N, C-alpha and C positions, 0 to 999 in steps of 0.2 A: 085873379087875371081873367079875364073875360076870353071867350073861346076863338072869336072873330082875332084877339091880340094875340094869342098862341099861335092859329093858324099863320098870320103875317110873320111872326116870329120864326114858325118852323119853315115858311117858303122861301125867307131869306138866309135860312142855316143851310137848307139843302141846295138852294143856287149857290152858296160858296162852297159847298163840299163838292158840287159838280164842277165849277170853275178850276177849284184847286185839283181835282182828277185830271181835267184836260189838261192843267199846264203842266201836270206831273207826266204826262203821256208825253203831250208834246216835247219836254225836256230830254225824256227817255230814248227820243228817234234821234237827237242830236250826236252825229259819229263824230265828227269833228271839231276841233278848236282851230279857229282862225286867227293868227296875231298878226297885228300891222304895226308897221314901223313908221315915224313921221318926223317932220321937223316941227321942234317947238317954240318957233317965234310967232306963229300965227295963230296963238290959243290952245295948243296940244300941250300935252304935261307930260306924253312918253309913249310908251307900247299899249295899245289896245288890242282887246281880243272880243271875239262873239262865237258862238256856236254856230255848227252849221250842220243840216241833214242832207247829204248827197243822196238820198233817195227822191226826196221831194223838191229839194233847192230851198228849203225853210232856214232863213236865218234868225238866230236869236238876238236879243240885244246886246247892245255895243256897252262895255265896261272896263274901265282904266285896269289893265295888268301891273303897271309897274311904272311910276314915276322914273323919267331919266333923261335929259339932254341930248336932242337931237340924236335918235335911234333910226339912222336912217334906211340901214340894212341889216336884214335879221337871218340869221340860220338856225336852225332846229334840229338836235337829234334826241330820237323819239325812246332810245333802251339806253341808258334810264333818261329820262324827258330832262334836258336843259335846253335853252335858248341862249344862243350866242346873238349879241349886237354892237355895230360900231356906232361909237358916239363922235358925229361928226362935227368935232372942234378944231378950232387952231389953238388952243392951249389947254392943256390939261396937267395938273400937280404943278404948275409953275414953269412947264416947259412945253416948246412951239410943239404939241404933239396933240392929236385925238386920242380916244381911247377905246377898250373893249370891253364890255361887261357880260359878264355869266352869270344867270339868272336858273334857278331851279325850279322845276315846274311844280306844283303842288298836286299832287292825284287826284286831289277830291274838287277844288275850286278852279282849278288849272290856273289862277292867277301866278304871279313871277316874285320869288324870293331873290335878293341880290346876293350873290356869295363872293362875288370878284370884280374889280374892274383895274384894267392895267392899261399901261401906256399902249397904243396901237403901233409907235415906233416911227410915227410919222405924222402930220399935219391934214387933218380934213380925209378920214377914211370914208371911202367910198361903198366899199362892198367886202362883203364877207364869205365866207365858205367854208365847207368842213371836206377833207379829204373824203374816198369814196370806203377808206374803214373805220371814221369817225374817231379816229386818234392825233388829227391835229387839225387847226384853223388855221386858215389860207386869209389873207388881209391885205386889200389893196390901200394904199394911201395917195388919195387925187391930188389933194394940194402939194404933200411932201415930197411927192414923185418916187415914191419908192414902195416895196412889198415888203411884206414878213410872216414868216411862220411860225407857230406856237404849238408845241406837244400837250394833249388834253389829259390831265391825270384821272383816276377811277371817280375823285370825287367831282369833275365836271371843271376843275380848275385848270387855268393855263400856267403850264412851266416856261421856263427860261427861253427865248425864241431860239429855233435851232436853223432859220435861215434868213436873211437881209439881203434885198438888192437894192441899190440906188441908183437912178436912171439919170441919164443928162441926154439933152439935145430939144430940139425945135420943131416947126415945121410953119406953112407959110401963113396961116389964118394968126395975126398978131393978137387978137383980143383971147382968145383961146388956146392956141398952140405956141405960146413964149416959152413955156417950160415942159417938162415930161409930166403928164398924168395919168400913171394907171389907174384904171377905172373899173375894173373886172379880175377876179383871179380865178380859176377853176382847174380842178384836175381832169384828166381825161377818165373815158371810160374805164379803161383798165387800170387806172391810179398809176401809171408809168410816167405820166407829163404833166405838166402844169401849164396852161397857157393865161397870158395877160395881154388884152388889147391895152395899148397905151394911147390917149386920146391925144397928146401933146405931140407925139414923135412920129404920127401914122403908122405906127408900127404894131403888129403881133407878136408879141414873143413867147418862145417855146423853152421851157426846162424840163431836162429829166428830174424825177423825183424819187427820191430814196424813201420807199414806206415806212422804213426801219428806222431812219433818224430824222426823218422830216428835211433833208439838206436839199439844196437845188442847184443845178449842173445846167449850164448853158448846153442847148443842143445844137447839132450841127446841119441846116444853118441855124442863128439863135434865132431869128427872127425872119417873118415875111412882110413887106412892106407893101402899104395900099398906095393909091394916087393919093399926093400931097392935098391936104385941105381936108380929107374925107373925116378922121375923128373918129378911131374904131372906139366904141363905147363897150360893147356886151357880145357875146359869144353863144351859140348854142352847138351842142356835139350830137351829131344824128346817134340815135341808138344801136346803129352798128358800128359805132365809131370809127365809121371811113370818110363823115363828110363832116367839117366844121362851117358853121353859119356865122358871118360876122357881122353885125349892125354899125354902120359907120352914123355916128351923131348929127354929123355937120355935114354932110352930102347926102342925108335921107335916101343911103342904099344898103342894100345886104351883098356882101361878097359871099360868094361860095368857095369853100376850098375844099380837095381832096386831102384826107389826112392818113398818111402811112403809118400805122400803130408801132411799127418796128422801129424804124427812125425818128420819128416826129418831124417828118416834113411834110409841108404843107403846098400845093400847087393852085393857084388859081383856076377857077373852073369859071366862073360867070359873077357878072354884078348887074344889079337889077333895082329899080326905084323902088321906093314905097309909096310913091305920091302921084297922083293923077295927072296927066300931061299939064292940064288947065289949071293946076293949082299953084297960085302967086303970091300966096302970103308965107309968112315966116313958120317955117316948121325943123325940129330936131327930133330925132330919133330917140326912144329909149330902151323899150326892152325887148327880147327876141326870146323865143320857147320854141322845142320840136316836140310834138306831140309823142306819147310813149310807143305808138306803132310806128311812128318814123314817115308819116304821112303826110302831113301837114306843118309848115312853118308860121308861126305868127308874130309880127313886130307892132310896138305901137308908135304912133305919130302924135308928137306934142305941136300943135298948131293947126292941122288939119283934125286932129282929135279924134283918130280912128285906130282901128287894128287891121291891120293889114293881112292878109290871109293867103299863104301859097301851097300850091301842091307841090310833093316833092317827086322827082324823077326816081322811082328805086335803083337805077344803073348808074346812073354820072350823079344823082342828087341834084340837079340842076332844078329851079323852082318856075312856075308857072302861077300868075297871078290868080285868085279865084276870086274874093271880094275885097273890097274896104266897109269896115263896119262901124259907124259911129259909137262913140264909146257912150253918150249921154251925158258929158261931162266937160269937163277943161283938165285939158294937161294930163292926159293917160301917163304917167310917170313908169309904173310898174303895172305887170298883169299876171296871173298865175293859174296854169291849169291844176283844178284837184285830180288826187290822185286815181280817182275812177274815171277821168278824161272826157265827162258828161258836162262839166261844168268850167266856166271860167269866172274868175274875179279879175274886173279891170277897176284900179287905183286912179280916180280922179284926185291929182294933188289940186288945181286951184277951183274946183269945185267944193270940198270935200266930201265927196262921195266915192264908195265902193259899191259896181253895179255887177251886177251877177247874170251871165248870159249862158244860154244852153248851147250845148257844142253837138254838131251833126256827126256823128264818127264816121259815114259816108261821104260826105261832101269838104267836110273840114268849117262849113258855115257856121256862123256865130248868130244866135236867136236873141235878143234882149228878153229879158224877163221881168217881174213885176218886183223882184227882191233886190231892195236896196238898203244901204246902211250911210248914216252920215257919221265920219270921223274927219277930226281937224287935220288938214294936210297931209294926207296918207302918200307912203311913200314907197313902200315895201309891203307885199302878204305873204306869209307863209301857213302853211297847214298842217297840224297834228293830228294823224289819225287816232284814231281812240280804240280801232279795231284789236 
């Protein structure tokens, strides 16, 4: 072998080693895993994942974490790591119901292993969450018009449901409100109450929650009504626990409510639009979130394809518009703030993109970054911190 040949091979070997070292160093910087729920009727196969470095905003490659049908909404439990997903189906196991899938998170690869799949107790489950103790799974069945609570065992598996409530009623929008449609189910900051926006009846339902048994009892009053045709979809609770922010899908507005954490009573304070006055197209709102400091509120507009940013008055919880930021994609179904509060992931369902925005801690404003990933029909984004 000639010396030039040896030199050439040595150069290629060193280059490969340098590339490998750089790749490993970069991978070592990733502190979080991001899981993405999708709809599987447009090329998706299930739940996807990618790594995320909150120090730099760098995103790793997208991988298929688990094949499963229509995992439209996700919830993650860090200790030990399990991921819970609704399968937004009309039929499961021969019955008119959707499903809940339980996945164990592999601590080395962060891939998902299915350990259980059970009926969600109603068709078309649209939302899933954990209570604040991590001992119960809460599910809202949109098409079934009901909610259910399931206990979580030490192995992450779900037991026999501890609560079930079937709704009835309708409202003025014949296309969207001919029946009840609970769209989200969330426990209060102190875990004493469970709140459920019902898009179909224009009500925000309130229950006392028994954290020992997983039982639900209607509060007094059992609900608060919003104007007919509003279509309450999702809510966010201020970190103080004093205010609840309800996003109304059909009217593209946010209702601010004062929350009495002792009685569960809600009192409407303010309603603000999420769209500019000059907007004339079709729009529905989707997600709503308050930052960890309780200073800013964020709402996604599907149609205007933007995130509306509001400043929160610390005294009365009322909102003042800061800005509307384009999501650089089509139909922002859901978004989420990362645990540091420095970043926001916006999932654009109809353009198959998840774009990263930097969050200004002082003003709440969003700045688009160059970091983006392609995921088919992204619906929900959750973050598992590896710290």
